Structures are given as structure tokens and as C-alpha cells.
C-alpha positions in Angstrom: 20.4 7.2 32.4 21.8 3.6 34.0 20.6 4.7 37.5 17.2 4.6 36.2 17.1 1.7 35.5 15.7 -1.1 38.0 16.8 -4.9 37.0 15.5 -7.9 38.9 18.0 -10.5 39.5 16.4 -13.9 39.9 19.2 -16.9 41.6 19.2 -19.8 43.6 23.0 -19.1 44.6 22.4 -16.1 47.3 26.6 -15.4 46.8 26.1 -15.5 42.9 23.4 -13.0 43.4 25.8 -11.1 45.7 28.7 -10.7 43.6 26.0 -9.9 40.3 24.1 -7.4 42.5 27.4 -5.6 43.5 28.5 -5.7 39.8 25.0 -4.0 39.0 25.2 -1.5 41.7 28.6 -0.2 40.8 27.4 0.4 37.4 24.5 1.9 38.5 21.8 0.4 38.6 18.9 -0.1 41.6 18.6 -3.8 41.6 16.1 -6.1 43.3 16.9 -9.8 43.8 14.9 -12.8 44.1 15.9 -16.7 45.4 13.4 -18.1 42.4 11.4 -17.3 39.2 8.0 -17.4 40.8 9.2 -14.4 43.4 11.1 -12.5 40.5 7.8 -12.6 38.4 5.6 -11.1 41.7 7.9 -8.5 41.7 8.4 -7.9 38.4 4.1 -7.9 38.1 3.8 -6.0 41.1 7.0 -3.4 40.7 7.9 -3.3 37.2 11.6 -3.4 36.0 13.5 -2.3 32.6 15.0 -5.8 32.6 15.4 -9.8 34.5 18.4 -11.5 34.7 17.5 -15.0 35.6 19.4 -18.1 36.4 18.0 -21.1 34.7 18.5 -24.0 37.2 16.1 -23.1 40.3 13.7 -24.2 42.5 10.0 -23.3 42.3 9.9 -22.1 39.1 13.4 -22.2 36.9 14.3 -19.8 34.1 12.2 -21.7 31.7 9.3 -20.9 32.8 10.0 -17.9 34.2 10.6 -16.4 31.0 7.6 -18.4 29.5 5.5 -16.6 32.1 6.7 -13.3 31.2 6.0 -13.4 27.4 2.7 -14.6 28.0 2.0 -11.8 30.6 0.1 -9.2 28.6 1.5 -6.0 30.9 4.9 -7.0 31.2 5.5 -9.6 28.3 8.1 -7.2 26.3 10.5 -7.2 29.3 13.8 -8.6 28.0 15.1 -11.1 29.5 18.5 -12.3 30.3 19.3 -16.0 31.0 22.2 -17.8 32.9 23.8 -21.1 32.9 25.9 -23.0 33.8 24.2 -26.6 32.5 26.1 -28.2 29.9 23.4 -29.5 27.8 23.7 -28.0 24.5 19.5 -27.6 23.8 19.6 -25.4 26.9 20.3 -22.0 25.3 18.1 -23.2 22.6 15.3 -24.0 25.4 15.6 -20.4 26.4 15.8 -18.3 23.4 12.2 -20.7 21.8 10.8 -19.8 25.4 11.2 -16.1 24.5 15.2 -15.0 26.2 16.3 -12.2 24.6 20.4 -12.7 25.5 22.1 -15.3 27.7 25.7 -15.5 29.4 27.3 -18.5 30.7 28.2 -19.7 34.0 31.2 -19.1 35.3 30.4 -15.6 34.8 33.0 -13.2 32.9 32.0 -9.9 35.0 33.3 -7.1 32.4 31.2 -9.0 29.8 28.3 -8.7 31.7 28.4 -5.4 32.5 28.6 -4.7 28.5 26.1 -7.5 27.7 23.9 -5.9 30.2 24.4 -2.0 28.6 23.2 -3.8 25.1 20.4 -6.2 25.7 18.6 -2.6 27.6 20.1 -0.4 24.4 18.1 -3.0 22.0 15.5 -3.1 24.2 15.1 1.4 23.7 15.9 0.5 20.0 12.9 -1.5 19.9 10.8 0.6 21.7 11.7 3.5 19.6 10.5 1.4 16.3 7.6 0.3 18.1 6.2 3.8 18.8 7.5 4.7 15.2 5.4 2.1 13.8 2.7 2.6 15.7 2.7 6.3 15.3 2.6 6.3 11.2 -0.1 3.7 11.0 -1.9 5.8 13.0 -1.0 8.8 10.9 -1.8 6.5 8.0 -5.1 5.9 9.1 -5.7 9.4 9.7 -4.6 10.5 6.8 -6.6 7.7 5.0 -10.2 8.9 7.4 -9.1 12.6 6.0 -9.1 11.9 2.4 -12.1 9.9 2.7 -14.0 12.4 4.3 -12.4 15.0 2.0 -13.5 13.2 -1.1 -17.2 13.0 0.0 -16.9 16.7 1.0 -15.6 18.0 -1.9 -18.0 16.0 -4.5 -21.1 17.8 -3.8 -19.7 21.4 -4.2 -18.0 20.1 -7.6 -20.8 18.5 -9.2 -22.7 21.9 -8.2 -19.8 23.6 -10.0 -20.0 21.5 -13.1 -23.8 21.2 -13.2 -24.3 25.0 -12.8 -21.3 25.8 -15.5 -22.8 23.6 -17.7 -25.9 25.4 -17.8 -24.2 29.0 -18.0 -22.0 27.5 -21.3 -25.2 26.6 -22.3 -27.4 29.8 -21.9 -24.0 32.1 -23.5 -24.1 29.3 -26.3 -27.8 30.2 -27.4 -26.9 34.3 -26.8 -24.1 33.2 -29.4 -21.6 34.6 -26.5 -18.5 32.8 -27.6 -16.2 34.5 -25.5 -18.5 34.2 -22.2 -19.1 30.5 -23.2 -15.6 29.8 -23.3 -14.9 31.4 -19.8 -17.7 28.9 -18.3 -16.0 25.8 -20.7 -12.9 26.5 -18.6 -14.9 26.3 -14.8 -16.9 23.2 -16.1 -13.0 21.6 -17.3 -11.7 22.6 -14.5 -14.6 21.2 -12.3 -14.4 18.0 -13.6 -10.2 17.7 -13.8 -10.4 18.5 -9.8 -13.6 16.0 -9.4 -11.3 13.5 -11.4 -8.4 14.0 -9.2 -10.5 14.1 -5.9 -11.8 10.4 -6.7 -8.4 8.7 -7.8 -7.4 9.7 -4.8 -10.2 8.6 -2.8 -9.6 5.5 -4.7 -6.1 5.1 -4.1 -6.7 5.4 -0.3 -9.1 2.7 -0.2 -6.4 0.4 -2.5 -3.8 1.4 0.1 -6.1 -0.1 3.1 -7.7 -2.9 1.6 -9.4 -4.4 -1.5 -11.3 -2.0 -3.0 -15.4 -2.9 -3.1 -16.6 -3.3 -6.3 -20.6 -2.6 -7.5 -20.7 -5.7 -10.0 -23.0 -5.8 -12.6 -23.5 -7.9 -16.1 -22.3 -5.4 -19.0 -21.6 -5.6 -22.6 -17.8 -4.4 -23.7 -19.2 -2.1 -26.1 -21.2 0.3 -23.3 -17.9 0.0 -21.7 -16.2 1.2 -24.4 -18.6 4.1 -24.9 -18.7 5.2 -21.1 -14.4 4.9 -21.1 -14.5 7.6 -24.5 -16.9 9.5 -23.2 -16.3 13.1 -22.2 -12.6 12.6 -23.7 -13.8 14.3 -27.2 -12.3 17.7 -26.3 -9.4 15.9 -25.1 -8.8 14.1 -28.3 -9.8 16.9 -30.4 -7.3 19.0 -29.0 -4.5 16.2 -29.1 -5.7 16.1 -32.7 -6.2 12.2 -31.9 -8.4 10.0 -33.3 -9.0 6.3 -31.4 -9.4 3.3 -33.5 -12.0 1.0 -31.8 -11.2 -2.9 -33.0 -13.0 -5.0 -30.4 -14.3 -8.6 -30.8 -17.7 -8.2 -30.2 -19.3 -5.1 -28.6 -22.0 -7.5 -27.1 -19.8 -9.6 -25.6 -20.7 -9.2 -21.7 -18.9 -9.2 -18.6 -19.7 -9.2 -14.9 -17.7 -6.3 -13.4 -17.5 -2.8 -11.9 -18.9 -1.2 -15.2 -17.7 2.7 -13.6 -14.5 1.2 -12.5 -13.4 -0.7 -15.6 -14.4 2.1 -18.0 -12.6 4.3 -15.4 -9.9 2.3 -16.3 -9.7 2.1 -20.3 -10.4 6.2 -19.8 -7.0 6.1 -18.0 -4.9 4.3 -20.6 -6.7 6.1 -23.9 -5.8 9.4 -21.7 -2.7 8.5 -20.7 -1.4 7.5 -24.4 -2.7 11.2 -25.5 -1.0 12.7 -23.0 2.5 11.0 -23.3 2.3 10.8 -26.9 2.9 13.5 -29.7 0.3 15.8 -31.3 -1.9 13.8 -34.2 0.0 10.1 -32.2 -2.5 6.6 -33.6 -4.4 5.1 -31.0 -5.6 1.7 -31.1 -8.5 0.3 -28.5 -8.7 -3.4 -28.8 -10.3 -6.2 -26.8 -10.2 -10.1 -27.7 -11.2 -12.9 -26.1 -7.9 -15.1 -24.7 -7.0 -18.8 -25.4 -8.0 -19.1 -22.0 -11.5 -17.6 -22.1 -10.5 -14.1 -20.5 -10.7 -10.7 -22.2 -7.8 -9.2 -22.9 -7.8 -4.9 -23.3 -5.6 -3.2 -25.1 -4.8 0.5 -26.2 -1.7 0.6 -27.9 -0.1 3.9 -29.2 2.7 4.6 -31.7 4.3 7.7 -29.6 7.8 7.6 -28.2 8.0 4.6 -26.4 10.1 4.3 -22.9 12.9 2.3 -22.0 12.4 -1.3 -20.1 14.0 -0.1 -17.2 11.1 2.7 -16.7 8.4 0.3 -17.2 7.6 -0.8 -13.4 8.2 2.3 -12.0 4.7 3.9 -14.4 2.8 1.4 -12.1 4.0 3.0 -8.8 1.6 5.2 -7.2 2.7 9.1 -8.0 5.1 8.1 -10.7 5.7 10.1 -14.0 8.8 10.4 -16.3 8.7 14.3 -15.0 7.2 14.8 -11.5 8.3 18.6 -11.1 6.3 21.1 -10.1 7.7 22.8 -13.4 6.5 19.8 -15.7 4.2 20.3 -18.5 1.7 17.4 -18.2 -1.5 17.8 -15.8 -1.8 15.0 -13.5 -1.0 13.3 -10.4 0.8 9.9 -11.6 -2.3 7.8 -10.5 -3.6 6.6 -13.7 -1.2 3.5 -14.7 -1.3 2.1 -10.6 -5.3 3.0 -10.5 -5.6 0.5 -13.5 -2.9 -2.2 -12.0 -5.5 -2.1 -8.6 -9.0 -1.9 -10.8 -7.6 -5.3 -13.0 -6.3 -6.7 -9.9 -9.7 -5.9 -7.6 -11.5 -7.8 -10.8 -8.7 -10.5 -10.1 -6.8 -9.5 -13.3 -4.0 -8.0 -14.3 -2.1 -5.0 -16.1 1.2 -4.8 -17.8 2.8 -2.6 -20.4 5.1 -3.4 -23.4 7.5 -0.7 -25.3 10.6 0.0 -26.7 12.2 3.3 -27.3 10.7 4.9 -30.3 8.2 2.0 -31.1 5.4 2.9 -28.8 4.1 1.5 -26.1 1.2 -1.4 -25.5 -1.1 -1.5 -22.3 -3.1 -4.6 -21.6 -5.5 -5.1 -18.8 -6.7 -9.4 -18.6 -9.5 -9.9 -17.2 -10.1 -13.4 -16.2 -12.1 -16.1 -17.5 -15.1 -15.8 -14.6 -15.4 -12.4 -15.5 -16.5 -13.1 -19.1 -20.7 -14.4 -19.1 -21.3 -15.2 -22.6 -19.4 -14.4 -25.9 -21.7 -14.2 -29.0 -21.0 -15.9 -31.8 -19.0 -13.7 -34.1 -20.1 -13.1 -37.8 -17.8 -12.8 -40.8 -15.7 -9.8 -40.1 -17.3 -9.0 -36.7 -13.9 -9.5 -34.9 -11.9 -6.9 -36.7 -15.0 -4.3 -36.2 -13.2 -0.7 -36.4 -14.5 2.2 -35.9 -12.8 5.8 -35.1 -13.7 8.4 -32.5 -12.0 11.7 -32.6 
């Protein structure tokens, strides 16, 4: 492999050039010599090389200037440079590394060390190239995946919406005919389409969040509308799980500036998560209150099995579930809570989970004061408003 390596050796001392060249040729390298930095730079630009070995003290262009010129060149800027110096100045090596030198050796030369140092620098440069290539390939793969995910998500949404829409029409028709069996089959189609559409939307949002800040479609909306939007579509899930959600908000007329669809989606995921991982008949409270700082805290609390403290941080990592095996009993991609965190942070807020084993869990999404447009004057008892959604 060394026989394929080309090294440019720059030194104004002819005897030093001769000795170093002989050692490099003996090791199997191809060697081109230069009497100063300017000649070495010209050779490097015209012919290329795997490495430059340069003395620091040379006429016309010294080793510092040569190293700086190489590092500023867009074509040969990654070429490793080993500097050799007989200078007794303490700052010489520091200046060389500041200029971009890869390694250095001191005169008088230890030729055995010289051979190993050259081999080490070349091997390290190979590793650096391999890492850079792997990074570029990983970035290209990630960009392709994100682009494919975006295209696939948009392409799937249209037929899925058609399946859901026509499935609902068919289900209604069977209902009018009192054909409960086929109505049930149609409901399966609608539920499956909605579940798949939700998964596709989650993957697209996760992909967008990974690429950068997600875009918000901001509008002024009341807290009551957000709660209604969040609970809409969960009726069947709550009924099957025998769960009733107690809604306790400070005021349904409190107005927020936010992305209505995303905030409602985040609240829905918190409720759905509490149902999914709680026992049948679990008690769930959906609450909201203005904080002392003027922001809004939205909380979903349950009296389920709870979690150990060390597991809480894992739940906000993408694709995290307590059980992610293919045989797990609960559906989902494990993106629910991570997406709640993404949505909260996109609104300059935060998200956290508090839980202890056998004491249930409490998920809190915080929105900053800047998101609260207006807080209506509350009448007596309004802060304890309570309604139950089955």
C-alpha cells in the first residue's frame, strides 16, 4: 500500500532532503522534493500528494506559510502536513499547529521514529477520510429518508382520506339498513384507515422535527376549543376502555395563540397514552391552569400503574415504549410523547412527566406567557369547572 503513496518533501538543506528521501524510498513511498515552500505548494497543486513533509525554516516560503496556504486551498486543503524543525523557540510548534500542521518532528532526526511517524499520520488521515465518507453517506441517507418520508406521507394521505370517507358512508348506509354485522366491518375499515393516517402523520411530523424546527400555523383559539378538538374522535377508545375523562380547566374562554391542530393533537396523545398504558377503567383528569408566571400548564393525570424514575426520560425518546417487541400488546410507534415534547418546544414551551410506581402518572405541557392572548375574568367556581367525557 505504501508504494502507492506520494510524499512531497520540502527542505532547503540538500543533505536533509537526500537522507529523508532515501528513508522514504526505502519504506516504499514515492517521493518528490522541493527546496522551499513555494515549490512544494506548486507541486502539490499540480501533481497532488498523500502527504507533505516540510521544514519550518526555509527561504521564499517557510513551513508556517506553506501550511497556511495548503489549509486555505479548497482542493488540497485536507492534505496532512508534518513539520520538521531545528528551532529552539518554544512557540514554533504551537505556531505550526495553529497554522494547521498535522504532526511534527524535531531535528536532529530519529530516523526510526521518522518512519513510524509518517506511517501513523497517513493511517490517521485514512481513518479521517473514512469517517468523513461515512458521515457524508449517513447525512445523504438521512436526507433521502426524510424526503422519501415526506413524499410517502403526502401520497398516502389522499387515498387514506378517501378510504375513511367512503368507509363512513358505507357504515352509515349499513346502519340505516339495520345491518349491524356489515356496519361493524365498515367500522373496522374506518378505524384502520384512521389509525394508519395517524401513524403516517406522526412519522411526517417526526421527520420534520428531525430536519429542523417544525412550521406552525398560528391562530388565536380558546382553551375550550382545543379541549374539544383533542377529545373528538376518542369516544370509541374511551368507551372500549371504560374510561371517563374529567375535564378541569381554569376557563374554556382563555385564549391562546398557537397551532390549533398541533396543540390539540398533543393533548389527544396525552389522553390516548394514559388510556393505552392504564388499566381498564383508569381515572383520567385533563386539567389546565394559568401559572404564576402567566403561562399555561396543560396536565393529563391518571391513577394507573405509574413508572420508575429511570424510565421517565426514555419515554420522550423516539420509538420508545416500555415494550417495543413485535409481540407487544399495545399498538403504536412509540412517537406519542416525543411528539408532544416536539410540539411544546416548537411553541417555546416544555414538557415533563412525573410518576412513581403504583401512584399513576402526570404529564404536563407548559406554554409560555407569550402564548396566552387573554385570560377572562373568572366567576366564582369557574376554575373548578368539571365535565366528564365517556
